[in-house]
C-alpha positions in Angstrom: -24.0 1.9 3.7 -22.0 -0.7 5.6 -20.2 0.6 8.8 -19.4 3.9 7.5 -17.8 5.0 10.9 -14.8 7.3 11.7 -12.0 5.4 13.7 -9.1 6.8 15.4 -6.0 5.4 16.6 -7.1 5.5 20.2 -9.5 2.9 19.4 -7.1 0.3 18.2 -6.9 -1.6 21.6 -10.8 -2.1 21.2 -10.4 -3.5 17.8 -7.5 -5.9 18.4 -9.7 -8.2 20.0 -11.8 -8.3 16.6 -9.0 -8.2 13.8 -7.4 -11.7 14.2 -3.6 -11.2 13.5 -1.9 -14.3 12.3 1.8 -15.0 12.5 4.0 -13.3 9.8 4.5 -15.4 6.5 7.8 -15.1 4.9 7.2 -13.9 1.4 10.1 -16.4 0.1 10.3 -19.1 2.5 13.7 -20.1 0.9 14.9 -16.5 1.0 14.2 -13.2 -1.0 15.8 -12.2 -4.3 19.0 -10.3 -3.6 18.7 -10.9 0.3 22.0 -9.5 1.8 21.8 -11.9 5.1 19.4 -13.9 6.9 18.5 -11.5 9.8 15.1 -10.3 10.2 15.9 -7.2 8.3 16.5 -9.4 5.3 13.4 -11.3 5.5 10.4 -9.4 4.1 6.9 -10.8 5.7 3.2 -10.5 5.1 0.8 -10.5 8.3 -2.8 -11.1 7.8 -5.3 -9.5 9.9 -8.8 -11.3 8.9 -12.2 -9.9 9.6 -14.7 -11.9 11.6 -16.5 -14.5 9.1 -19.9 -12.6 9.5 -18.3 -9.1 8.5 -16.0 -10.6 5.5 -16.6 -9.1 2.1 -14.3 -11.1 0.3 -11.9 -8.1 -0.3 -8.3 -7.5 0.8 -5.6 -4.8 0.9 -1.9 -5.2 1.3 -0.8 -2.4 3.3 2.6 -0.7 3.1 3.6 1.2 6.1 5.4 4.6 5.6 8.8 5.7 7.2 11.0 7.1 4.4 12.4 3.7 3.3 14.1 3.7 6.6 11.8 2.4 9.2 8.1 1.1 9.0 5.3 3.0 11.0 3.4 0.7 13.2 0.2 3.2 13.1 0.3 3.0 9.2 0.6 -0.7 9.2 -1.2 -2.6 12.0 -3.4 0.4 12.8 -4.9 0.3 9.0 -5.1 -3.4 9.3 -7.1 -3.3 12.5 -9.4 -0.7 11.0 -9.9 -2.3 7.7 -10.7 -5.8 9.3 -13.2 -4.0 11.2 -15.1 -3.2 8.1 -14.8 -6.7 6.7 -11.8 -6.3 4.6 -8.9 -8.5 5.3 -5.6 -6.4 5.9 -2.1 -7.7 5.2 0.6 -5.8 6.7 3.8 -5.9 4.5 7.0 -5.8 6.1 9.5 -4.8 3.3 13.0 -4.5 2.9 14.6 -0.9 3.9 17.4 1.5 2.7 18.4 1.6 6.4 19.3 -2.1 5.9 21.4 -1.7 2.8 18.5 -2.3 0.2 17.9 -0.3 -2.8 15.4 -0.5 -5.8 14.2 -2.9 -6.7 13.9 -4.9 -3.6 11.1 -3.0 -2.1 9.1 -3.4 -5.4 9.9 -7.1 -5.5 8.6 -7.4 -1.9 5.3 -5.3 -2.6 4.8 -7.6 -6.1 5.2 -10.6 -4.0 2.8 -9.6 -1.4 0.1 -9.3 -4.1 0.8 -12.5 -5.7 0.7 -14.4 -2.6 -2.5 -13.1 -1.5 -3.7 -13.9 -4.8 -2.3 -17.3 -4.7 -3.6 -18.0 -1.2 -7.1 -16.3 -1.8 -9.2 -19.6 -1.5 -7.6 -20.4 1.9 -8.2 -16.7 3.3 -11.9 -16.6 1.4 -10.7 -13.9 -0.7 -11.8 -12.8 -4.1 -8.6 -12.8 -6.4 -10.2 -10.1 -8.3 -10.7 -7.9 -5.2 -6.9 -7.3 -3.8 -6.0 -3.7 -3.5 -2.8 -2.1 -2.0 -2.5 0.7 0.5 0.4 3.0 1.6 1.5 6.1 3.4 4.2 8.2 2.7 7.0 6.2 1.4 4.6 3.4 1.6 2.4 5.5 -0.4 5.2 5.7 -3.1 5.7 1.9 -2.9 2.0 1.2 -3.6 2.1 3.7 -6.3 5.2 2.1 -7.6 3.4 -1.2 -7.8 0.0 0.3 -9.4 2.3 1.6 -12.1 4.9 -1.2 -12.3 2.9 -4.5 -12.1 3.2 -7.6 -14.2 0.8 -10.6 -15.0 3.1 -13.0 -13.6 5.3 -15.9 -15.2 3.1 -18.6 -16.5 6.1 -20.8 -16.8 7.7 -20.1 -13.4 8.3 -23.2 -11.1 7.1 -21.3 -8.2 3.3 -21.2 -8.4 3.3 -17.8 -6.4 5.2 -16.2 -9.3 2.5 -17.2 -11.8 0.1 -14.9 -10.3 -0.3 -11.3 -11.5 1.1 -8.5 -9.3 -1.5 -5.9 -10.4 -3.7 -4.6 -7.5 -7.2 -4.0 -8.3 -7.1 -0.6 -6.6 -4.7 1.7 -4.8 -5.1 3.8 -1.6 -2.4 6.4 -1.4 -2.2 8.5 1.8 0.0 11.5 1.6 2.2 9.6 -0.6 5.7 10.2 -2.0 5.1 9.9 -5.6 8.0 11.7 -7.6 11.6 11.3 -7.6 12.0 14.6 -9.1 11.6 18.3 -8.3 8.9 17.8 -5.3 10.3 14.6 -3.8 11.0 13.5 -0.4 14.6 13.6 -0.4 15.3 11.1 2.4 13.0 8.7 0.9 14.8 9.1 -2.4 18.3 8.4 -1.0 16.9 5.4 0.9 15.2 4.1 -2.1 17.9 4.9 -5.0 21.2 5.9 -3.3 22.9 9.3 -3.1 23.3 10.0 -6.8 20.8 7.9 -8.7 20.9 8.1 -12.5 18.5 10.1 -14.3 16.8 7.0 -15.9 16.2 5.6 -12.5 14.8 8.9 -11.2 12.4 8.9 -14.3 11.4 5.2 -13.8 10.5 5.7 -10.0 8.7 9.0 -10.7 5.4 7.1 -10.6 3.4 10.1 -12.2 5.5 9.5 -15.2 4.7 5.8 -15.3 0.8 5.8 -15.3 -1.0 4.0 -18.2 -4.6 3.1 -18.9 -3.8 -0.3 -17.2 -3.1 1.6 -13.8 -5.9 0.7 -11.5 -8.3 3.0 -10.0 -6.9 4.8 -6.9 -8.0 7.0 -3.8 -5.7 9.6 -2.9 -5.6 11.9 0.1 -3.3 14.8 1.2 -3.2 18.1 3.1 -2.3 21.4 2.1 -0.3 21.8 5.3 1.8 19.0 4.9 5.4 20.2 5.2 7.1 16.8 4.7 5.7 15.5 1.7 4.6 18.2 -0.7 1.0 18.2 -1.8 2.0 18.4 -5.5 3.0 14.8 -5.1 -0.5 13.8 -5.1 -2.0 16.4 -7.5 0.5 15.4 -10.2 -0.5 12.0 -9.8 -4.2 12.5 -9.9 -3.5 14.6 -13.3 -1.6 11.7 -14.6 -4.7 9.4 -13.9 -6.7 11.8 -15.5 -4.9 11.8 -18.7 -4.8 8.1 -19.0 -8.6 8.0 -18.3 -8.1 6.0 -15.0 -11.0 6.6 -12.4 -9.8 8.2 -9.0 -11.0 10.0 -5.9 -8.8 12.9 -4.8 -9.3 14.6 -1.6 -6.9 17.7 -0.5 -7.8 18.6 2.9 -6.7 21.9 4.4 -5.8 20.9 7.7 -3.5 18.2 9.3 0.2 17.5 8.9 2.2 14.5 7.8 1.9 11.0 9.1 -1.6 11.3 10.4 -2.7 7.5 10.1 -6.2 7.1 11.0 -5.8 10.5 12.3 -8.3 10.7 15.3 -11.6 11.0 13.3 -10.2 12.9 10.3 -12.9 12.5 7.3 -10.5 10.9 5.0 -11.5 7.4 6.5 -15.3 8.2 5.9 -14.4 9.3 2.4 -12.4 6.2 1.9 -14.9 3.8 2.9 -17.5 5.5 0.6 -15.1 4.9 -2.2 -14.4 1.2 -1.4 -18.2 0.7 -1.2 -18.4 2.2 -4.7 -15.6 -0.1 -5.9 -17.4 -3.1 -4.7 -14.9 -3.8 -1.8 -17.5 -3.0 0.7 -21.1 -3.6 0.6 -24.3 -1.5 1.0 -26.5 -2.8 4.1 
């Protein structure tokens, strides 16, 4: 099976020479919808990390770093992108707008949806199969990824912008110790940064993604740890139950040991399990 290796954060400097990062691309060259200004905090971007041509599988994953909707964790962005590109998967790190910079829903979801549309629109340029574009996120980034796998649309065929004509539906999702709910088991800092201090009940329900799963939700790989004291494991368990009820395939891994914010986690088995699943889903190839 293709390069089923365990990678750790300490290996990132080695991988950096292999996964070529390009300059960040503004998701909206003329400004994002609802932008509060024109500073770097107001300009969502997408940074490609493309695999070497002899390794490329033609698949891609948009990466949403965690950080409680307050900041973006580099090891859950660039770290994942370098790891994916070494496997032959194009990684695209999303810099989305944040609650700490004055943004609230739907700005973050707009950024994630636009990222999927942009990769799909430019698939030929990047030698990507437009039907093999996934999304990945950790912690609050996992909430954003889960939001997109449950709140996508097919694009606007009449839009003047050709990017907006593309579907925002990911072909799969990878959720690492994700915030899923805005309800009982939520991560309160993420909820406040996303929805504000006193969100309406309707908004809490809408962004509790375990309540938004349908039969059209794409397959997901979900992992969490029992010892996670920041984001409760019930988030992943409840989402998996919702996928099961909707008949959506998933891989769920609850590991006993490990805390929150682990990233690649110095050889934690989630990376091996995820690569096995990606191979089964056709994003990687058997040797």
